[in-house]
N, C-alpha and C positions, 0 to 999 in steps of 0.2 A: 658601903651604900654610900648613897653622893646628895647633892641637891635638899631640897627641901623631904624627901624621899626621911633623910637620917632621923629627924626630929620627930619623926614618929614611932621609932624605934629606940631611942635616947632620952629618958623622960631628965635629965638633967639640962635638956639645951629647951628654950623655948620653938616654940614655930616661927621660921623668916629667921635663926639667929646662923651666923656663920658657921660654916662645918671646917671641922678641924681638917689641915692636908687639902683642900680644893680649894681653887683659885676661883675669888670669884669674880661673875660677870660683870663689868660694869657697863649700864646702856651710855649710848655716844649719842652726842646732838644731833638727830639728820636735819636736816632742807630740803623741805619739798616743795613743790610746784602749785601754785596757791589757785589749785584746782580743786575740783566738787570734790574728790575725795579728801583730801584733809583738812575739809568741815568738821571743828572742831576741835582739833589738833591744838595743845596748850606747849611748845616747847619749854615754858616755866613749870610745868607742872614738877607736883612732889606727891611722892606717894605717902598714900592713907594710912593709916594704921592696917597691919594683918590681917585678912579675916580668918578667924575662927577654926582652930584645925578640923578636919573634913571628918570623919566616924570612921570610913576605915582607909588603908595605908596606901601607897602603891608598891610595888613587886617591888622586891629587894634587887639590889644588884650583885656584882662582878662574883660571882660564884658560879659552879661548872653548871651550865645548861645546856641538858640532853633534847628535852622535848618539852610543849606547849605545858605539860604539868609539871613539870622542873622550874619553869619559869611563873608561872600563877599556882601557886601552891594554896590549896585548902587543906586549911590545921586541920579541920575532923570532916573527910569526906559525908557529905548526906544526902537523902535524897529529899529537894523541899517541895514546899506544900505538894504531898501526894494524891493528895485527896482531889484536886484540879486535876491531874496528870490521869487516875482512875476514870472520871467524870467522861475525860474526855476519849478515852478509850470505850467507853458503855457508849456513849453518843455516835461512836464511827461505826461503833461493832453494829447497831440498831440503824443505822444508815444503809450499812451493806443488808442489811435483813430487810428492809424494805424494798433496796435496792433488785435484788434477789428476784422476789414475788412479784413485784409489779411488769419487771423485764420478763420474767416469764412469763404472765399474763397477756404481755405486750406482742412477744413472739407467736403464741398459740392462736391468735384473732391477726396477722399479721397482714394476712388477707382483706380482712374488713378495712384495713386501715391506710392500706396502699401499700407499692413498693417503690413509688416515685413521688413526684411534685404533685399530678394529677390526677391521681390513680385510684383517691379514695374515697370510699362510701360512707365517710363519715360524715355528718353533717353537726353535731354536738359538743365534741372535745379536739384536744389537740392529736394530730397524724403526724404522719411521716413526713408531710410537707412541714413540719416543723420544726421536724428531727433535721432534716434539711439548711433548713434554715440555720439553724443553730451550728451547724456544722461548717457553715457562710463564715458566721459572727466568729465561728473558733480560728479560721484560717486569718479572717482580720485581722482578728486579737492581736494573732501571734504576730503575721507581716508590718503592722504597725507598731508593734513595742519591742519587738527587735530590729526598725532602722529607726524607733527613737533610741530606744540604748546604744547602737553606734552612732546617734546623734551626740551625746555628748559623753563618749568618747572619745570621737574626733573634734568635735566642734565645740569649743568648754561653750564661750562667748556667745556666739551665733549661734546655740542652743536654748539658750534663755530670751535673747528676742525672740523666735520662731515659734518657740514656745508660747507665751503672750500674745505677738503679733495675731496665730492660728487662731486661741480660745475668743480672743475680740471678733477676728472673721467669720468664725465657723458660728458661735454663737447669734450675733446678726443675722444673716443668712436664714441659718434655721429658724429665726423668728418672721424672719418676710416671709419665707415658705412655707411655712403656716399662717401665715397670715392670709397666702394670697391661696390658700386652699382653704379659706373659711373658718377657720379654727381659731377663732382670735383668744380665748385663754390660752393656749397653748402658745402663740404670737409672741405674745406682750408679753408673757412670763420670759423668754429667752429672749426678747428685745431688753428686760431688766438686768438681766445676767448679764447681755451684753454693754451696756454702761457700767453694771458694776466691775467690768474686768478691764473696760478702761482706767477705770479709774484707781482701780486697783495696780495695774502696770504702769500708769504715771506716778503713783509712789514707789514707785520699787527701780526707778531708773539711778538715781545714784546708790542704790544698793548693790547692783548688777555687776563692778568691778569685782568686789572684795569676794561678793558667789562667784565669781567667775575662776576668781584664783583660788576661793579651796575648791570648786570643784574639778580644775584642773591638778590641783594635787593632789588629791583621790586619787584620778586616772591614773595619776605619773606611777605612785606606790604600787597600787593595782597591778601596772605591767611590771615590777617586778618582784614583787613575793606574792606569793601565795598562788591559790586556784581561782583568783576571783569572779574572772569570764567564765571560767572551768560550772563554779559554783551557780552563777548567774543565769548561764541557759540552762545546765540539770533544774535550777527551781523553776523556771518557764515552762520546761516541755511537761514536766509533771503538774504545771498548774494545768496546762492546756488538757493534759488526760485525763486530770479528774474534770474539767470543765466538759468532756464531753461526755465521762459518764455521769456527771450530775445533768447532763442536758438529757441523755437518753434516760434518765430514773425521772425525771420533770413530766416527759411525754405520758411517761409509762402509764404514770400516776393517772393522769384525764383520760387515756385510755381503757385502764383496768378498773375504775370506778368512776368517773363520771356520769350519772344515768339521763337517759335519754326522755323524751316527754312521751314520743313512740316507742318505747321500748325497746330502738334496736340495735342498743348498746349489746354483743353478744357475754362481752363480762358479766352482764351482769343479770346471765341469764339465771344463774345459781344463786341472786341474794348476794349482799353485802356492801351493794352502790349506793351512795346518798353524796351530796356535794358535803354535807361538813367530812366526813371524813377524807375527802380531797383536799378541804383548806386544812384538815390539820396535818395531811402528810405533806403536801408540800412548805406549810409552816415549818415543819422540822425537820424536812431534808434542805432545805435553805439555810434553815439556822442549824444546822452540821456543814455545809457547803461553806457557811460563810466560817465559821470554828475553824474548821479544820485549812481552810486558804489562811485564814489568820497567822495561825499555826505554823505554817509550814512559811509563811514571808518573815515570822519573829525567828522561826530555827535561823533562816539561812541571814537574816540578821545577826545574829547574835555568832553565829560562826564567822561572818566577816569581819566583827566588831574582834575577836580573839584574833584576828590575822593584824588587823591594825594596832591592834595594840601591842603586839608584839612587835609590829615594825617602831612604836614610836618608841617603847622603853628599852630595846633591846637591839634595836638595825645597828647602832652603832658599839656595841659594847666590842669586848674582845671576844666572845665564843659567838658575836655574832645572832641573826635571827634565829628562835627555839625551830628548832627539825620538826617537819610535820604539822605546825600550826594550824592550818587549816582542817587536818584529821582530827587533833586535840581539841580544837575549838566543837567542831563537827561530834563529839566526841562525850565532853561533857553536854553540848544541850540537849542531846536526845535522852541524857543519862539522870547524871545529877542536877541536872537545871528541866528534864523535861516537861515538872509539873509548876512551875514557876510560870513557862513561858505558855500554859495551856491555862494559867493562871489569869497570864495578861491578854493573852490570846480572848478568851473567853467575852471578856467586859468589853472588848470592841464589837465584838460576834451580836452581842446584845444589841450595845447602842447600832450597830449595822441593820441591824431586823429592823428596828424602829424607824431609819433611814428609809429602808426597800418599804414600807408599809407606806408613810409618808409618800414615797414616788408614785406609788401604785394609784393612791387616792388623788396623787395632785393630776396626773394622766389622764385620769379616770372622769375629773372635772372636767378637764382641757377638751376631753373627746367629747364631751356635751356639752360647751358653749358655756359650761359657766364660768365666767371668767372674777365673778368677789370668793370663788370657791377655790377652783385654780390658785390664786394670788395667796390668798390664806395660806395653803399646803404650801408655798414656796416660800413664805416667809416659816410656816415650822418647822418645814425642812433647812433653811437656811442656821437652825437655831440646831437642830440638831448635827449638822453638815460642821457647823463652829464647836461642839461636844466632843465629837470626834475627831476631830483632829488637836483642841489640847491634848485626850485622852490618849492618843495615837504618840502626839509628840514626849510628855508624859513616861510613854510604857517604853521609846525606843533607845532613851538615856538610862531608864532603868537596867537594859535588855543588855547594854555596855557594860553596866556592871556587873552583871551575873554573869556576861561570858569569861568577865576577869576573874572574880572572886566566890562566882557560885553558890550570894546570898539567896536565900527566899525573898517572894516578890519581892511585897513588903515593906518588910527590912531596906531592900536594895534602892528601892524609888524614894524611901524617905529619906536615905543617906546620900541617894545622887542629887535631889532636888536637894538639900540642904548644901551642898558641896558644891552647887552651881550658883546657888545666891552667894553665897558669901562671897563666892572670887568673883562675882560678877559676869561670869558667863552664860549664863539665861539671855541676859544686852547679845552678848556676841551671837545668841542661840536667833535672839528674833529681829538682825540684821542680817543673815546669811539667808536668801532666797534658795537656797536648793529646794526643804522640803515643800515650800508652797508651789513650788516651778516644776516638784515630778508629779503632785498632786496634781500639778493644774493639766501636764500633761497628760497622765492617765485620765483625765476625765474627757479631753479631748479626744483620748482611742474611745472613751464609753458610748462617747457620744457620737461620732459615727458607726460605733456599732448598733445603736440603735436606731440611727437614721436608715441604717441598711435592715433592721428587718421592720422596720411601717413599711419601706421603698417596696422589700419582699412578698410584704401585701396585700402592700394594693395594686402590684403585678399578677403573682400568681391569684388572688382571690380566693382562697380556700371558702367550703362551703363551711367549716364550721364557727367562719369570721366574716360571713353576710352581713353582720350587723356593727360589726366592730366591738364586739364587745372584748375579745382574748387582746385588741389589739396595743391596751396599753399594760398589762401583764406582758405580753411578749417582749416588750421595748426597755420593759422594766428590768427586763432578766436579761437579754443583749447590754443590756447599760451596766448590769453587776458584773457579767463574766467578760465583758472588754476591760471594766476598775481592775477589776483581783487581779489578772492578768499582766496586765503592764507594771502594775505597782510589784509584783513579785520580782518581773523580770529587771525594773529599776534600781528593787530593795540596796543591791552592793554598791553604788553610786552614793545614795545619800549613807550609809552604814558607815562608811570608810570617814568625812565627813564628820558624824556624831560621835565617830571613838577619839577620833582628834580632839574634839573638845574636849570631849567627859575626862582624857587622858590630861590633857591641858591641866585641868581643874584639879586635879590632886598631885601636880604633878609641874610644874612648869619649867621650874629649872632646867627640867630636860630638854623640852624646846629650846632652849638657848642657848645648851650646854650642845647637845648634839646635831640638831636641826638647827643651825647660826643660819643659813642661809633662803629657809622657810621663814624662820621668825623674822629676817630682816624686811623681805619681800612681806611676807606682811603687815609691816608696819608701814609700812610705802605706800601699799593700798588698805589701811585701818586704823591708822594710827593710834583712834581710840586703842588698842588689845597693850599699848603700853600702860593703860590702868586697869584692864581688868587680869591680867595675868603677869602683874612688875615681881618680878625675880628678886631673892632675899640679896640685901649689901652692906 
């Protein structure tokens, strides 16, 4: 054992004391240019008292390592949060049942709903026209998400600038377009969003160098170790496939159970149709979609966290990286930690349902020209979005802990948050823009999908949407599909950075000893890191 990790296992030594037989790494004075990156750096800084010992030790070193499970041992392996895992499986099986029944009813009366864009006899609910729209949305989401991922991989600093500027331009352009179409409620909301994006982006500028450096570090590691890009590609394709399945299921629910005032829906001849049933089934499958997509996203994140944790603690050890780190981390995520990941994903799914309801209500108000109602729902949506961001941030760092130590969700979340506060890593996290940038980029992709849905409905003019009743609903689902697919594609990019932060908090000595070049470059772009992860001397 070495560094501060040994103090966890040796009760005779206090946390942060020098370790026997290990050469201490003394910090050298650095001289930096007087630019924006060095604001707040004090060359005469004296380290304060060491933070209290985190609740969970980092992994041990200098032992024979053959695989991921050997490197990050669980003392008594057990399945955590079993109730959440079982509930997730039950909800998913319910989704499969609903999907099977409704798709069967859709296929039975496919002729009535048309085989293309314009040949439907359906004038009261979603039909094949809508299904084709969702196919276009999936293709656009896939193309933009993949292009965005490549931008992060090859143009890290430019990636941040382009993301911020595109969001500003798109928000303002969309607002102007809505106003030109005399939809003043939606137009003003988008203009407010554009102004808000401008203010946020200006506040980002001093933090861009540090964020670009961390992004480049994450990308560099992913090129050398593990199957990070393969995991991203597989996860993205699974997300697209599930998005297609969800789209077919959603349209089939309307076809199967939406009553028509004239009684022309052939699916309703045997009874069983009602608006209440449609609403209930749509809410259920939407919730299941959110929960599954969040579970998929967090499983990818936990898998990648295992790879980056292996790199941080083991890449410079005599035995090197554990063999099969990606497979080992994925196996743990889908066995012992399956329930914990389901638990954390459930919380986000519930928040996303509230956010979706607010989005539909806001678009309805905008379509009806209600400026006050549209703005009020937009403000409420902002509060829900902030809650979503806060819980997601909390979740992702907890899942880094779960990836390496296999603890239950709530204990892992508490231990990780306590460690980050004690170490000051929370300030480091707040100054890194990668999470907000990826969120903003995902929102951009979702807005493109929503705009595509709006233009498609305007140009094809399906008879079921003659009065525009379904426009807000379809746009909202197009928005969700684009958002979820892009976020799943981009998960590995942010996972590496978040795992590095957590690992630095557990054992900063490893950063100094095993990754000195990374540490010194980090100090150059972000001098405050010396105060946050001050090594023992």
